[in-house]
C-alpha positions in Angstrom: -121.0 -30.3 63.5 -120.1 -33.8 63.1 -121.4 -35.8 60.0 -123.2 -38.6 61.3 -123.0 -40.8 58.3 -120.4 -43.0 56.9 -118.6 -43.1 53.6 -116.9 -46.4 54.1 -118.1 -49.8 54.3 -116.9 -51.9 57.4 -117.7 -48.8 59.7 -121.0 -49.2 62.0 -123.4 -46.2 61.7 -123.5 -43.6 64.2 -127.3 -44.7 64.4 -128.3 -48.4 64.1 -131.6 -49.1 62.8 -133.7 -52.1 62.1 -132.5 -55.7 62.0 -135.1 -56.8 64.9 -135.7 -60.0 63.2 -131.8 -61.0 62.7 -131.2 -59.9 66.2 -133.8 -61.9 67.5 -132.9 -65.0 65.6 -129.0 -64.6 67.2 -130.5 -64.1 70.8 -132.5 -67.2 70.3 -129.5 -69.2 69.1 -127.6 -67.7 72.1 -130.4 -69.0 74.7 -130.2 -72.3 72.9 -126.3 -72.4 72.9 -126.9 -71.6 77.0 -129.1 -74.2 77.5 -126.5 -76.8 76.2 -127.8 -76.8 72.7 -125.4 -74.9 70.7 -126.4 -73.2 67.2 -124.2 -72.0 64.3 -125.3 -69.1 62.1 -123.8 -67.4 58.9 -125.0 -63.9 58.1 -124.8 -63.6 54.5 -126.0 -60.7 52.2 -124.8 -58.3 49.4 -122.1 -55.7 49.1 -122.9 -53.0 51.8 -126.0 -54.7 53.3 -124.1 -54.3 56.9 -122.8 -57.6 57.9 -120.2 -56.0 59.7 -122.5 -53.6 61.7 -124.6 -56.4 62.6 -122.2 -58.5 63.9 -121.0 -55.4 65.9 -124.5 -54.8 67.4 -124.8 -58.9 68.0 -121.5 -58.3 70.2 -123.1 -55.3 72.0 -126.5 -57.1 72.8 -125.1 -60.4 74.0 -123.5 -58.2 77.3 -123.4 -61.4 79.2 -121.7 -63.9 76.8 -118.1 -63.9 76.6 -117.6 -62.8 72.9 -114.2 -63.0 70.6 -114.9 -60.9 67.3 -112.3 -61.7 64.4 -111.9 -60.1 60.9 -110.7 -62.9 59.0 -107.9 -62.6 55.8 -107.0 -65.2 53.3 -104.3 -67.7 54.8 -103.5 -71.2 54.3 -101.7 -71.7 57.9 -104.0 -72.9 60.6 -101.2 -71.1 63.3 -102.1 -67.6 61.7 -106.0 -68.9 62.7 -105.0 -70.3 65.9 -102.9 -67.1 66.6 -105.7 -64.5 65.5 -108.0 -66.0 68.3 -105.3 -66.5 71.0 -104.5 -62.5 70.7 -108.3 -61.3 70.4 -109.2 -63.5 73.3 -106.2 -61.7 75.6 -107.5 -58.2 74.2 -111.4 -58.6 74.6 -111.9 -60.9 77.4 -109.0 -59.6 79.3 -107.6 -63.5 79.7 -104.3 -63.8 81.5 -101.4 -64.6 78.9 -99.4 -66.6 81.8 -102.2 -69.0 82.4 -103.1 -69.5 78.5 -99.5 -70.1 77.8 -98.7 -72.6 80.8 -102.0 -74.1 79.4 -101.1 -74.6 75.8 -97.4 -75.4 76.7 -98.3 -78.6 78.7 -100.3 -79.7 75.5 -96.8 -79.1 73.5 -97.6 -75.6 72.3 -94.6 -73.2 71.7 -94.3 -69.4 71.6 -92.2 -66.8 70.4 -91.2 -64.1 72.5 -91.7 -63.9 76.5 -93.7 -60.6 76.6 -97.1 -59.8 78.1 -98.8 -60.8 74.7 -98.1 -64.6 74.0 -98.0 -65.6 70.1 -97.6 -68.9 68.5 -94.7 -70.2 66.9 -95.6 -72.5 63.8 -97.9 -75.3 64.9 -96.2 -78.8 64.3 -99.2 -80.7 65.8 -102.3 -81.8 63.8 -104.2 -78.6 62.6 -107.2 -80.0 63.7 -105.8 -80.8 67.2 -104.1 -77.4 67.5 -107.8 -75.5 66.7 -109.5 -77.7 69.0 -106.8 -77.3 71.8 -106.9 -73.5 71.5 -110.5 -73.1 71.6 -110.7 -75.8 74.7 -108.1 -73.6 76.9 -109.9 -70.5 76.2 -113.4 -71.6 77.1 -111.8 -73.3 80.0 -110.3 -70.0 81.1 -113.8 -68.7 80.6 -115.3 -71.0 82.6 -113.5 -70.7 85.8 -114.7 -66.7 86.1 -118.2 -67.7 85.6 -120.4 -68.8 88.2 -123.3 -70.3 86.2 -123.1 -74.0 85.0 -123.3 -73.2 81.2 -121.1 -70.1 80.5 -121.1 -69.3 76.6 -118.1 -68.6 74.2 -119.3 -66.5 71.0 -117.1 -66.5 68.3 -117.8 -63.7 66.0 -116.1 -64.2 62.5 -116.3 -61.4 60.1 -115.5 -62.1 56.2 -116.0 -65.8 56.2 -115.6 -65.6 52.5 -111.9 -64.9 52.8 -110.9 -68.6 53.6 -113.0 -70.1 50.9 -110.4 -70.1 48.2 -108.7 -73.0 46.7 -107.1 -74.0 50.5 -110.5 -72.9 52.1 -111.9 -76.2 51.9 -109.3 -77.5 54.2 -109.8 -74.6 56.7 -113.7 -75.1 56.7 -113.1 -78.7 57.2 -111.3 -78.3 60.4 -113.4 -75.4 61.9 -116.6 -77.2 61.1 -114.9 -80.7 63.0 -113.5 -78.9 65.8 -116.9 -76.8 66.4 -118.8 -80.2 66.0 -116.3 -81.9 68.6 -116.1 -79.4 71.2 -120.0 -79.0 71.5 -120.3 -82.6 71.7 -117.9 -82.5 74.7 -120.6 -79.9 76.3 -118.5 -76.8 75.5 -121.1 -74.3 75.0 -119.1 -72.8 72.3 -121.6 -70.4 69.5 -119.9 -69.6 65.9 -121.3 -66.7 64.5 -119.9 -65.4 61.0 -120.4 -63.3 58.2 -120.0 -63.9 54.3 -120.7 -62.5 50.8 -124.1 -63.2 49.1 -122.9 -66.6 47.8 -121.3 -67.9 50.8 -122.9 -71.1 51.0 -122.4 -71.8 47.1 -118.7 -71.6 47.7 -118.6 -73.7 50.9 -120.8 -76.3 49.3 -118.4 -76.5 46.2 -115.2 -77.1 48.3 -116.5 -79.0 51.4 -120.3 -79.7 51.3 -120.3 -81.5 54.8 -119.5 -78.1 56.4 -122.5 -76.2 55.4 -125.0 -78.7 57.3 -123.9 -77.1 60.9 -124.5 -73.5 60.1 -128.2 -72.0 59.9 -128.1 -69.3 57.1 -129.5 -65.8 58.1 -129.9 -63.5 55.0 -129.6 -60.2 55.8 -132.2 -58.2 53.4 -132.2 -54.2 52.4 -134.0 -51.8 54.4 -137.6 -51.0 54.1 -138.8 -47.4 53.0 -139.4 -47.0 56.7 -136.0 -48.3 57.8 -134.4 -45.8 55.3 -136.2 -42.9 56.8 -135.1 -44.0 60.1 -131.5 -44.2 59.3 -131.6 -41.1 57.8 -133.4 -38.8 59.4 -132.8 -40.3 63.1 -129.1 -39.4 62.5 -129.4 -36.1 60.7 -132.0 -34.7 63.2 -129.6 -35.2 66.0 -127.5 -32.7 64.4 -130.4 -30.1 63.5 -130.9 -31.2 59.7 -133.8 -32.7 58.3 -134.4 -34.6 54.8 -137.4 -34.1 52.9 -139.5 -36.9 52.4 -139.5 -37.1 48.3 -135.4 -37.4 49.2 -135.9 -40.0 51.4 -137.7 -41.8 48.8 -135.2 -41.1 46.0 -132.4 -42.5 48.4 -134.0 -45.6 49.0 -135.0 -46.0 45.3 -131.2 -45.3 44.1 -129.9 -47.3 46.7 -132.4 -50.3 46.7 -132.1 -50.0 50.6 -128.6 -51.2 50.7 -127.5 -49.8 54.0 -124.0 -48.5 52.7 -125.3 -46.7 49.5 -128.0 -45.2 52.0 -125.0 -43.8 54.1 -122.8 -42.5 51.3 -125.9 -40.7 49.8 -126.9 -39.2 53.0 -123.1 -38.3 53.6 -122.4 -36.3 50.8 -125.9 -34.6 51.0 -125.6 -33.8 54.6 -121.9 -32.2 53.6 -123.3 -29.7 51.2 -126.0 -28.7 53.5 -123.5 -28.1 56.5 -121.4 -25.9 53.8 -124.3 -24.1 52.8 -125.8 -23.9 56.2 -129.2 -25.2 55.2 -131.0 -27.4 57.7 -133.3 -29.1 55.1 -132.2 -31.1 52.4 -134.1 -30.6 49.4 -134.1 -32.6 45.9 -131.8 -29.9 44.5 -129.2 -30.1 47.0 -129.5 -34.1 46.8 -128.9 -34.4 43.4 -125.8 -32.8 43.7 -124.9 -34.9 46.8 -125.8 -37.7 44.5 -123.3 -36.6 42.3 -120.4 -36.6 44.7 -121.1 -40.2 46.0 -121.4 -41.7 42.4 -118.1 -40.1 42.2 -116.7 -41.5 45.2 -118.0 -45.1 44.0 -116.3 -44.8 40.6 -113.0 -44.3 42.0 -113.7 -46.7 44.9 -115.4 -49.6 42.8 -117.2 -49.0 39.7 -114.3 -48.0 37.2 -112.1 -51.0 38.3 -115.2 -53.5 37.9 -116.1 -52.1 34.4 -112.0 -52.4 33.6 -112.4 -56.1 34.4 -114.9 -56.8 31.6 -114.2 -57.9 28.2 -115.5 -55.9 25.0 -118.4 -58.8 24.6 -119.3 -58.0 28.6 -119.4 -54.5 28.4 -121.9 -54.8 25.4 -124.2 -56.9 27.4 -123.7 -54.3 30.2 -124.7 -51.8 27.4 -127.8 -53.7 27.3 -128.9 -53.1 30.9 -127.9 -49.7 31.0 -130.1 -48.7 28.0 -133.3 -50.2 29.4 -135.5 -49.3 32.0 -136.5 -52.8 32.7 -134.3 -54.5 35.7 -134.6 -57.9 34.3 -133.6 -58.8 30.9 -134.4 -62.5 29.3 -131.3 -64.8 27.4 -133.4 -64.3 24.3 -133.4 -60.5 24.2 -129.5 -60.1 25.2 -128.9 -63.2 22.4 -130.6 -61.1 19.8 -129.3 -57.6 20.8 -125.9 -58.7 21.0 -125.5 -60.9 17.7 -123.0 -63.2 19.4 -123.6 -66.2 21.9 -123.8 -64.7 25.2 -123.8 -67.6 27.2 -120.2 -67.9 28.3 -120.0 -64.1 28.6 -123.1 -64.3 31.0 -121.9 -67.0 33.0 -118.7 -65.1 34.0 -120.6 -61.9 34.5 -122.3 -63.8 37.0 -119.4 -65.7 38.4 -118.0 -61.7 39.2 -121.0 -60.8 41.0 -122.1 -58.2 38.5 -125.2 -59.9 36.9 -127.4 -62.0 39.0 -129.8 -64.7 37.4 -133.2 -64.1 39.2 -134.6 -67.1 37.5 -134.3 -69.5 34.4 -133.0 -67.5 31.6 -133.0 -64.1 33.0 -130.9 -61.5 34.3 -130.5 -58.3 36.4 -127.5 -56.4 37.3 -126.9 -57.3 41.0 -126.1 -53.4 41.9 -128.3 -51.0 40.8 -125.6 -48.3 41.4 -123.4 -49.8 39.0 -126.6 -49.2 36.5 -126.6 -45.3 37.7 -122.6 -45.6 37.2 -123.0 -46.6 33.9 -125.8 -44.4 32.8 -124.1 -41.4 34.1 -120.4 -42.3 33.0 -121.2 -44.1 29.9 -118.0 -45.5 30.2 -118.8 -47.9 26.8 -118.6 -44.7 24.5 -115.2 -44.2 25.3 -113.4 -47.5 24.9 -114.3 -48.6 21.7 -117.3 -50.9 22.8 -119.6 -51.2 19.4 -122.9 -49.9 19.5 -125.8 -52.4 19.3 
């Protein structure tokens, strides 16, 4: 029997559920673009919220569109961006390398090798002109095979935050200017990207005007009903059922984050299969939960904690030893007996804490709190008691 759940991020679940609001919004944006008024969107949300899965589902839904899906990577070189777009256009749109090559060579591009797949040599021209030329050539090739007047090219960029580092402003500026110019020239190109929860803050800090062309669409945690559908919809296809109390616990512990839902369900299902049980009970789930937490400790949480200073660990201990999700600055200040301002700022910048409102903080990831409460790393590393 195949485990229908996933224990890694970036992998679509076997059963895609929810996201009706987001998919309808993207469909409207596509229709706007098809009608000659392009819309560009950034899907953003916290770690594990399902950004990549939604991007893949968007690709499936826009069947009539010409979509190119690209996973971004840290780079300062526009040649790498152009080359990646060209390579994926050949693979995903079945465009003829020879035709693309001839069109771009006429614009003074040069290439490496002479194989079936074309690879750009370092671009010597203005980077903005280079990206504009590459996208124009792909769009023109796409249009040749379309009978309707307004063919659409959809660019799906995963992990836009990867290019928001020190040099990201330059690349984002080029991208923004190129998309605006091509749209003004009547080319119906639609841009959809995913980004971290703070992507707009990052973009604004390095290139304010870039924000203006993108519509923000926040991906929200699953409701309890969506959690139930995601878990039992997949489990029942394999002859197993999670009890209602277990579904409620999964939703509460995961805070509705799809990745954590998948991980918790994965290990519980694995135990049920090993023990030949068709129902996942609370006692079985408790053991599966510990396995999921061990996985997260190895994969993420242990390293995350180790990056914190001793002062920051004292602050984290305060969050661990309370039932409250939010703690005001005054209470943190009183308990730590140090001026916590600088440490709170760093914990917020490193996405460990969030500032829910003025002077009030919360752990961004409640599963991290489960890790701290279970493993109590502050008792092993000499963190002072409070």
